[in-house]
N, C-alpha and C positions, 0 to 999 in steps of 0.2 A: 529373443530374451534368453539370457544365460540360464543354464540348468540350476545353478546355485541359488538364483533369485526365486525360481519356482519352488525349490525345496524349502527355502526360508518362508515363503508365503504359506506353503502347505502346513508347516509346523506352527506358524503363528495362528492360522485358522484353527488348528487342532487345540492349541492352548486356550484360545478365546472360547471355543465351544466347551472345553472342560470347565472353564470358569462359569459359563452359563448353566451347564449341567449341575455344578456344585451349588450355585445360587438357587436354582430351582429345587434341588433336593432340600436345601435348608428351609426355603419357604414352605415346601410341603410338610416338612417336619414340624415347623412352628404351627402350621394349620392343623395338623393332627393333634398336637399338644393342646391347642386352644379348644378344639372340638371335643376332645376326650375329658379334659380337666379344666373347665373354665374358671373354677374357683381359685386355682393357683395363679391364673393370669389376671384375675379381677383386680388385683392391687395395682397393676400397670394401667389397665383400661377400666374406667368406671362405668361406662354405659353398657348395660348387658344386652339389649337387642342388637346393637351394632356389633357386639362381640361375637354372637353366634353367626351372623351373616358374614362377618369378616373372616371367620375361621374357615368357612367353606370357600370363600373367595380366594383366600391365601392357598388353600389346598388345590383348587383348580388351576390357579396361575402357576403354582410350584410344579404340579404334574406336567402342565403344558411346557414350561421352560425346560424341565428335565428331559422330556421327550425330544424337544427341538435341539437341545444341546447334544443328546446322544446321537441323533440322526446327523447332526453337523459334524461330530467327531468321526463317525463312520464315513461320511462323505469326504471329509478332508483326507483321511488316510487312504481311501480307495480312489480318490480323485473322481468321484462320481458327481457329475453335474446335477442330476435330478435330486439326489439327497441334499446337496448344498442349496438348491433352490427351494426346498421345502422349508 
């Protein structure tokens, strides 16, 4: 396999993991926003019990995605197989 192809795959994996990290950070931000100030978000979602459970679910999924994206970025840059397998 030519070295240029491996370099391209490395940077494509890095970019994909940055997108996962950014998406996870946005989800975590929305989860924090809904958990802290549900009245401002009540206009969009009318069911209140679902709103509080959904806020913590968004927060947990966002933090998980951010962590996986960060580890994926580190793994792609260092070519670390264990970090990429996580």
